C-alpha positions in Angstrom: 15.5 -23.9 58.6 13.7 -26.4 60.7 16.1 -29.4 60.5 19.3 -29.4 58.5 19.2 -31.7 55.5 21.7 -34.6 55.9 22.7 -34.3 52.2 22.9 -31.9 49.3 23.3 -32.1 45.5 25.9 -30.4 43.4 24.8 -30.9 39.8 27.0 -32.0 37.0 26.5 -28.7 35.2 28.9 -27.1 37.7 31.7 -29.3 36.3 32.7 -26.7 33.7 32.5 -23.9 36.3 34.9 -25.7 38.6 37.3 -26.4 35.8 37.6 -22.6 35.3 38.9 -22.3 38.8 42.4 -23.0 40.1 42.7 -26.0 42.4 43.1 -23.7 45.4 40.0 -21.7 44.5 38.0 -24.9 43.8 39.1 -26.2 47.3 38.1 -23.0 49.0 34.7 -23.1 47.3 34.0 -26.7 48.2 35.1 -26.1 51.8 32.8 -23.0 51.9 29.9 -25.1 50.5 30.4 -27.7 53.3 30.5 -24.9 55.9 27.3 -23.5 54.6 25.7 -27.0 54.6 26.9 -28.0 58.1 26.7 -24.7 59.9 24.8 -22.2 57.8 27.9 -20.1 57.4 27.9 -17.9 54.2 31.3 -16.9 53.0 31.5 -13.6 51.1 35.3 -12.9 50.5 35.8 -14.7 47.2 37.2 -13.3 44.0 34.6 -12.7 41.2 34.8 -16.1 39.4 35.0 -18.3 42.6 32.1 -16.2 44.0 30.0 -17.0 40.9 30.6 -20.7 41.3 30.0 -20.5 45.1 26.6 -18.8 44.5 25.6 -21.6 42.1 26.6 -24.2 44.7 24.7 -22.2 47.4 21.6 -22.4 45.2 22.0 -26.2 45.0 22.3 -26.5 48.7 19.2 -24.4 49.3 17.2 -26.3 46.8 18.3 -29.6 48.5 17.2 -28.2 51.8 13.9 -27.1 50.4 13.3 -30.6 48.9 14.2 -32.2 52.2 11.8 -30.0 54.2 9.1 -30.7 51.7 9.7 -34.4 52.1 9.7 -34.2 55.9 6.4 -32.2 55.8 4.8 -34.7 53.5 5.9 -37.5 55.8 4.4 -35.8 58.8 1.2 -35.1 56.9 1.0 -38.7 55.9 1.7 -39.8 59.5 -0.9 -37.4 60.9 -3.5 -38.7 58.4 -2.7 -42.3 59.3 -3.1 -41.5 62.9 -6.4 -39.6 62.3 -7.7 -42.5 60.3 -6.7 -45.0 63.0 -8.5 -42.9 65.7 -11.6 -42.5 63.5 -11.7 -46.3 63.0 -11.2 -46.9 66.7 -14.0 -44.4 67.6 -16.2 -46.0 64.9 -15.7 -49.4 66.5 -16.3 -48.1 70.0 -19.5 -46.4 68.9 -21.0 -49.4 67.1 -24.1 -50.5 68.9 -23.7 -53.9 70.3 -26.7 -56.0 69.9 -27.7 -57.5 73.2 -28.6 -61.2 73.0 -30.6 -62.9 75.7 -29.2 -66.2 76.6 -31.7 -68.4 78.3 -30.5 -70.4 81.3 -31.6 -74.0 81.4 
């Protein structure tokens, strides 16, 4: 990952999954999701149900990261295009022939 996304989404459809977990399991999953987001640490030692919920959360974090990277790249491309347009316009102005006018002295 180039630059870590400052945010991530957990979709509302995970609500039912989290309600199937105990409070302790839900807390462990959320902490693990934040560790994944902040430091890229993937936790593997969950029981089967919390592991399933965690994997769904991981998918959300990865999708958020992909969307963020796409947005960053689009912004860079737009910035690069603006810079190229500005330089082209500047070169065009510099290459315009200037008509010389003779000014008679009186």
